[in-house]
Structures are given as structure tokens and as C-alpha cells.
N, C-alpha and C positions, 0 to 999 in steps of 0.2 A: 615766452609768450603764452598768454592764458588760453584756456580751453575754448572760450567763446571766440577769441580772435582766430584761433586755428580753424574753427568751424566756418567762420565767415570767409576767411581766405580760401579755404578748401572749396566752398560753394562757388565763390566768384571765379576761381581759376578753372574749376570744372566746367562752368558755364561758358567761359572764354574758349576753352578747348573744344567744347561741343559746337560752339558757334563757328570757330575757325574750320573745323572739319566739314561743316555743312557748306560754308561759303568759299573756302579756299581749298587748294589741293593739299594732299597729305604731306608733301615736302615742306610747305610753309608751316604747317602745324607742327611737324617734327622739329623744325628750326626754332619755333617759339618755345617748345618744351625744353630744348637745350638751353636757350637763353634764360628761361624761367629757373632752370636748375641752378645756374651759376649765380643768379640774383638772389635766390632763396635757398642757399645751400643749407642753412640751419634747419630747414623744415623737411629735409630729405627723408629722415626716418619716419616722422609722424604723418607727413602728408603724401609725399611722392610714392613711398612704398606701400602705404596702407590705404590711402584715401582716394587720391586722384587716379582716375582710370582712363587710360587711352585705349579705347575698345578694339581698334582694328588697324592693321597695317597690311598693305598689299605689296608683295615683293615681286618686282618684274626683272630685276637685274642684280649684278654683283654690288653695284652702288647702293641699291636698296638694302641688300644684306648688311653692308657695313653700317648703314644708317640704323638698321634694326639693332645691330650689336651695340651701337652707342646709346640708343634709348634703353636697351636692356641693362647696360651698365649703370644707367642713371637710377635704376630701381623699378622700372616698369616691367615686371616679370609676368604679368597676366595678360599680355597683349594677345588678342586673337589675330592669327595670321592667315591671310589668303595668299596662297603660293601660286605664282604664275611664272616662275623662273626655272629654266631647264638647263642650266649650266652644268658642266662636268667638273670633276676634281675639286669639289667644294670641301672646305675644312670640316672634318668630322665634329670638332668642338662646336662650331656654329650650328651645324645640323642638329646636334644633340640638344642645343638650347631651343631651337625652333620646333623640333618635332612635337613636343607635348602641347604646343600652343596652336598648331595648324588646325583650323576648323574647316577649310575647304581648299581643294586644289582644282583650278579651273582649266578646262580645255587640254587635258593631258590624256595621252593614249597609253603611254608606258610609264612605269615607275621612274622616279628621278634616280639618276646614276651618280655615284660618287666613289672616291678611291681612298683606300687606307693601306699603307705599306705595300703599294703595288697591286693590291687586289681590288677589283671593281665590285661595288655593291649597288643595290637599288633600293629605294624606299618610297612609300607613299604614306600619308597620315594613318592609314589603316594597316598596311602590310609591309613587312620587310622581306626582301627576296634577293636572289642573286643568279647570275648566269655561270658561276664558277663552282665546280664540284668541290674544290678545297674549302669553300665557304660552308658547305654543308658539313664537312668534317669539323670545321670550327664550331658550327652550330651544335654538333653532338657533344662538344666539350664545354658547352655552356657560354661561349664567348658572346653570342648574340644577346643573352640576357644580362651579361655584365655590362655591355655597352648601352643597351636600352632596357633597363629593368622593368619599365612599365609597359612594354609592348604587349598588346592583347591579341593581335592577329598576325598570322604568318601566311603568306601567299607564295606558292611555288608555281610559276607560270612558264609555260613553254608554248608561245604562240606558233601555230602551225605554219603561218606565212613567214616565220623567221628561220625555219628549218631548211637549210640549203642542201642541195645534192652534194655539194663539195664536202669532202670528209673533214676539211678544216673546221667546219662549224659543228660537227657532230658532238664532240665532247663539250663544247660550250653550252649547248642546250640540253644535254642529257643529264637530267637531275637524278642523282643516285640517292633515292630516298630510303633505300634499305638500310636499316640500322639507325636512322634518325630517331632517337628515342625521346628526345626532349622537345616538346612543342608547347606553345601557349594554348589558351583556351579555345581559340578560333583558328581553323586551318582551312585554306582554300587551295585545292589542287586543280589546275586548269591547263588544258591543251596538251595532254600527254598522248595524243593519238599515235605518234611515232614510237612511243616507248611504253605501250600499254602493259607489256610483260612485267613492268616494275610493280604493278598493282595486283598481280596475280600470284598467289602462293607465298606471299610474304607475311611476316609476323608483325609488321609495323603497327597495325591497328591494335593488336593486343598490347604492345609496348606503350601505346598512347592511352590506354584505358586508365582512367583516373584523372588525367590532366585535360584531355580533350573534351570540350563541351559542345562545340559547334563545328560541323564539317560540311563543306561545300565541294562537290566534285562536278566539274563542268568541262565541256569540250573534250570528252574522253569516250573512246569506244572500248568497252570492256569485252573480253573474250566471251564471257557468259555471265548472266545474272547470278547463276549458282555459285561461281567462284568468288564473285564480289561479295556475296552474302556470307560465305564461309569466313572471309576476312573481317568484314564489318561487324558481324555479330559478337566479335571478341571485345569490341570497344563499347562496353555497356554504360560508360559515363556520358555518352552522347545525349544531349538534350535537344539539339537542333540539327536536322539533316536535310541537305539540299542536293538532290541528284538530278543533274541535267546531262543525260548520258545516252549513248547508243550501245548496241551490242553486235558482235560479229555474227551471231547465230540468226540475226533478223527475227528475233523471238518477240511476238506481240503479247504473249500471256505474261502478266505481271504478278501472278499469284505468289511466286517464290519471293518476290520483293516484299510483299505484304506479310509473308511469313517471317522474313527478316525483321521488319519493323516491330513485329510482336515480340521479338527476342531482345529488343532494346528497352529495358524497363523504365529508363529515365527519359525516354523520348517525349518531348512536349510539342515540338513544331516540326512539320514535315512539308517539304516542297518536292514534288515529283514531276519531271518533264522528260519523258522518254521520246526518242526521235524516230521510233519505228511506227509507221502508219498503222492506224486501227489498233493501237495498244489498248489493252483492257485488263480489268481485274474482275473476277467473278463476284457476283453480288454476295454470295455466302462468305467468301474470303474477306471482302471489304467489311461486311457487317460484323463478322467474327473479330476482326482486328479492332474495330471501333468499340465494340461492346465488352471486350476482354482486356483492353489496355487501360490502365488506371491513371496514366499521366498525360496522354495525348490531348492537347487542347486546340490545336490549330493545324489545319491541313489545306494545302494548295495543290490542285491537280490540273496539269496542263495536258491536253490531248489524251486523256485517259477515260475510256468508257467504263461504266459499271454495267456488266453484262448479266442479264438474268440467267440463272442456272437452275431455278426451280427448287433449290435445296431449302430455302428459307421463306419462300414467297408468302405463304399465309399460315405459318406455323408459330403462332404466338404462344404455344404451350411448350416450346423448346427451352432448354436451360438458358440460352442466350437472352430470352425475352425478359428475364428478371434482372439482368445486369443494368447498372446505371452508368451511362457513358460520361466520360470526362470531356469529350469533344465539345467545344463551345463555338468554334468558328471554322467555316469551310469556304474555300474559293474554288470554283470549277470553271475552266476555260475550254471551250470546244469539246464538250463531253455529252454523252448520252447516258441518261439515268432512268432506271425503271422505277418511277415514283409510285406505281401502284403496288410495288413490293412492300409487304408489311414491315419488313426489317428496315428498309429505307425510310418508310413513313415514320417509324419510331425514332430513327436517327435525326431526320430532318426537323421534326417537330420539337426535338429536345435542344436544338441549337440556340445560341444567343444571336448569332449573326451568320448570314450567308451572302456570298457574292457570286453571281452567275453571269458568264459572258459566252456568247456563241454556243449555248447549250441547246440540246434537242429536246423538244417537248411533245413529240408526236403522240406518245401514249396518253399524255394529259389531254390533248385536244380530242382524242378519240373517246375519252370517257366523259359522258355527259353529267355524271354525278361523282366528281372527284372525292376521294376519301381523306385527303390530307388537309390539315388546318395549320397554316403558317402565320396565324395572327399574332403569335407570341415571339416571332423571330424577326429581328430587324434585317432588312434585305436591301442589297445594292444590286440593281438589275440593269442589264443592257438589253434594249429592244431594237429590232432591226427592220420592222415593217408594221403596217397598220394593224395586222392581225395580232401581233404580239402586244401592241399597245392596248388593243381591245381586251385581250385575255388577262394580262397582268395588272392593268391599271383601271380600266373603265368598268368591265364586268367583274373581274377579280374574284372568281369563285373559290380560290384557295385562301382568300383573305390575307394576301401578302402585306406585311407592314413595311412598306417601301420607304426607306430614308433617303436613298440616292437613286435617281433614274437617269440613265445615259441613253439618249435617243440617237441612234447611228444614222438613220435614214434622213436625207435632206427633206425638210418639212415644207408642205404647201400651206401650213398654218392651221389646218382644220383639227388634226389630232392634238396639236400643241394647245390650241384653244380649249379643247375638251379636257385636257390634263389640268391646266390651270383652273378651269371652272370646277373640276372635281373637288378641289380644296381638301386634299388628303392631309389630315393633321400631322401624319408622320413624315410626309415628303418635304424635306427642307433643302435638299440639294438637287438641282436639275441641270443636265448638260444637253444642249441641242444645237444643230446647225440650222441656218436660215438661208434659203436661196431666193426665189422670187415669190412675192405675195400679191394677190389681187387686192385692190383697194378695200373691198368689203371684208375680205378675210383678214387683212391687216388691222382694220379697225376693231374687229371682233377679238383678235389676239391681244391688242393693246388693252382693251377693256377687261379681258380675262386676267391679264397680268396685274392690272390695278386691283381687281376684285380678290385676288388670291391673298390669303391671310397667313400662310405658313412657310412659304419658300423664303429662305434667308441667304442662299448661296446659288449663284447662277454662273455657268460656263457656256459661252455662246460663240458660234463660228459663223461669220458672215462671208458669203462667197460672191454676191452679185450686186444687189441694189444698195448703194451707199446712203441714199435718202432714207430708205426704210431702216437701215442700220442706225442712223442717228435718232430717228423717232423712237425706236425700241430702246436704245441706250438712255435717252432722256426719260422715258417712262419708267424704266427700271431704277434709275438713280434718284427718282423722286420718292420712291417707296421707303418708308422708315425702317421696315424690317429687313431690307436687303443690306447685308453687312459685307458680303464678299462677292466680287464680280471679276470674272476672267473673260477677256475678249481676244479672239483670234480672227484675223481677217486676211483675205487674199485680194481684197479690193482696196483702193486708196480712199480712206475716209478722212475728211478734213481734220487735220491734227489740232488746229487752233480751236475748233468747235468742241473737240473731245476735251481739251484742257479746260475750256470754259465750263463744260458740264461737270467735270471733276471739282472745279472750284465751288460749285453750288451744291455738291453732293454732301450734305452735312451729316448724313447718317452712315455713310460708307466707311468701313474700317480697313479694307484691303482691296487693291485693284491691281490686276495683272494684265499686261498688254503684249500681244505677239503679232507684230505686223511690220511692214516695210517702213523705213525711215521714221522710226518712232522715238528718236532722241529727245525731242522736246516733251513728248508724253512721259518718258521715263524721268525727266527732270521734274515735271509736275508731280509725278507719283512720289518722288523723294521729298519735294517741297511740302506736300500735304501729309507726309508720313503715312502713306498708304502702301508702302512696300513691306 
């Protein structure tokens, strides 16, 4: 058959498959594909394996697994799999075929478990793990990588709620990681609270140097930050480090950790979330790390204050002042920052992006002539009261270039109206809740939404008045520049009216809805290709 005929047949069949997937269930579509295969056997190589794409299969049961295998044998090797099946003792061969194609696993809390020669294993699309010590011995011999040569991430998980006082369970959940010298690029150690000693005084991190690029440690109480640092600094190949940890010493000073970070020359991304109240790093240590590290580009700090120590406050003639920082992005949550510190000023003004949530700005409020200029830094800010709205958005003395604004306080409409009327060119994303609005205030808000020229994405939470909710939705959906809308509600808004509004929303590209009994809305979203 000629090339033109193949192209025509391919296009027709692809459209038929797409149509069936949209209007029928997956089983009917899979049956059609099988029939198509037997009818058009001669086109298997040129069309089935190379041209026709069946994009998604959802696996709920063993029957679905067998169906998947049949389709796989027909030549559909690039199917995206959404996995929702939690059966045990599944054949390793089948799992080996599915693993590379899984794109999402829904509603799972533990990795999927399967057996091989009497040994139980667990896997998710990202991680391979086990509850058996002998599997780690097999891991050291490279058997993991023989079975799954493309595995990129390894997770060793010991959920604390699964550790029973009964000695029978002790060996099952005691991961012996000492001597595990072969690891993939990404490793996640989680929930070792009962066996913290395994992470202290070991040489495992030195043996992982070279192969390990990304390390996440969570759910762990280390004996001391000092011991952890001695081990970690041996693994200089780390480019991403995520520490979500506690320490037995109840030590809130994090200077030793920032000294460690400076010893990891390839570190590019850092996430730090200590669980000790009032944890802090001295301003000097923080500034020294940022200005002397040549590869760090992204930092996220949770519950970490930067504490003024007076060592660098206004000394722009120090050697550090001449260093050019590599840091481009910072996220700070629940932090206090001495923004009048000249070192912090230098760091903040040199960023490309900053995200601030629940941060303390007392020093800024007290200063009537702030020295910082944030006009060149794209900012994602959360504000919690009218005072912060006034400071960051309306008066904005630091010239924040706000791209995303998340308003946490339930609005009476007045400051929302002011924000939309401000017409900030940089502000394209806004998130806000709506409770009750007086009629005059409601009208002013609707007019402000209509007048705004720059907001393209809105996330909104409705909690009370469903009539006002519909009016606001109708106003938003009529605006040509609104491309993305997300709605969350705790009241029952008329579903049919929402569907009708979506039908007329000719400019909208994406719509997300989180509410009760929203099945028909979800169908409308799919029908209009807004998902």
C-alpha cells in the first residue's frame, strides 16, 4: 500500500481511537484496537508500532493488566499508564514492561508490593524499595540495576507507624544501609527514627560520592547536626539536597549545616526544614554561604530565621562584598529576615525570583525609608491582612515586582477592589477567598475586575454567597485575557449554571473545580478540553 494511503488510514484510525476514548470507556476502545489489529495485520509495523498512538490506559485490576499486556503485544509500547491497582504477587515480567510507562499512580500511600523467588519487593514509578534486608544485599550486588536498568530513584522507607513493639517486625523494617555502595542518582531516606544510628559514623556517603546527585532525608532525628555533616560532606557529587530533619540535641543554631553546604561544591538546589522551634542561621553565615558558593542557584527555607549578628551589617568594604552570587531563586516560609542588613540587601536585590510566605517584616515596617529596591526581582508573595496588602501592593515602597499574589485573609472586597484597580503590569496571577460582600462593594469589585488589564490567571475560594459567586464567575469568564481559572467552594453553586458559563467562555484555556458533587462539571471540563 502506498505512502499516501498509509497516511490517510493512519489519520482516520487515530481520529476514530481519539473519538472512542472520549465518548466510550477504555475497555471498548481497547477492544476496537484488538479488532483493528486482526483486520489490518499487514499494517502492524508501519502504523501500529510507529504511527497510531493510544495515549493512556488506567489499570484498576488484574484483568486490566492482562488487557494491557495484550495491547502491548500488538505493538503499542508507548502507552502512558495510570496505575490504580494494588494487587500482590504480580508477575515481574509484566511489571517490568509497565514500569517505564507509568506516568501517575493515584491514591496510594505505600509502594506497590510484588514477589520474586519468594522475596517481596515494593515499587512506585519513582522509587524501588523493599522491607527485606536480603534485598539490600542483592542491591549491593547490582541485581536491582540488572532488573531495572533505567531506574533513576531509590527510596528506602521505614514508616514509623509500621514499627511494632513485637520483635517479629524489627528485622523486617530495619534497613541495613551500611555497605550499600551502589545507588542511582536520586536517593530518598525516610522514617529512620528508630534506627538513627545507621546514619551516624558510617562511610556510606563517601562510597556514594560520584554516583549520587540528589539526596532527600526526611522523617529522621539525627543525633547531632555535627555528625551528619561529617558524613554528608564526603559526598561532593550532590547537586540537590533536601533535609527535613530533627536532632536529639534540640539545637536551634543551624550554622554548622550552612558550613556543610559550603563544603558541597556542586550543590545547586537546597531545601532545609528543621523541626526545632526557633531554628536560625546567623546573618553572617548565611551571607558567607551565598556569596562564596559558586553553584547554588535555588534555596527553600522552612521555619528558619536569618538572625542579625552584627558581623556584616553595614560593612560593604569586606571581601565578601565583591563576590558575585550564583543564587537566583529563594523561597522562605515562616521566617524572620533582617532586610536592613546590607549583606541581605545585596543578596535579595540580585535574585531573579523570590517567594515569601508567613515571613516577618517588622523591621521593614519600622523603617520609614527602606533601603532595598526589589524592582528587578520577580516576586510571589502571600499577604495575610490589610496592612500587608497596603505595604506590599498599594504603597509598595520597595517596588516589589509582584507576579503572583496570594491573599490569605477572607476579603470584604475593599482591598481586592484596590488591588485590581492598581493594574500592576507584572501581576498576572492572583489567589483570593470571597466570603460576604455588600452590594455596593460587590459592584465596585466587579467593575475593578473588568477594568484590570493584566491578570490572566485567577484562583478563587467561595465560602458563603452562591449568588455573588456566580456573578463573579460570569464577570471573570467574559474577560479575554483570563486564560486560567481555578475555583474551590464550600457552598453549593448551581452546577448547570457553571456548565453554561463554561460553554460560553471562549477565551478560557484551563479550568479547575474543587467542590461537592462536581461530576457534571468535570464532564464539561473534559468536553471543552479545559483539563
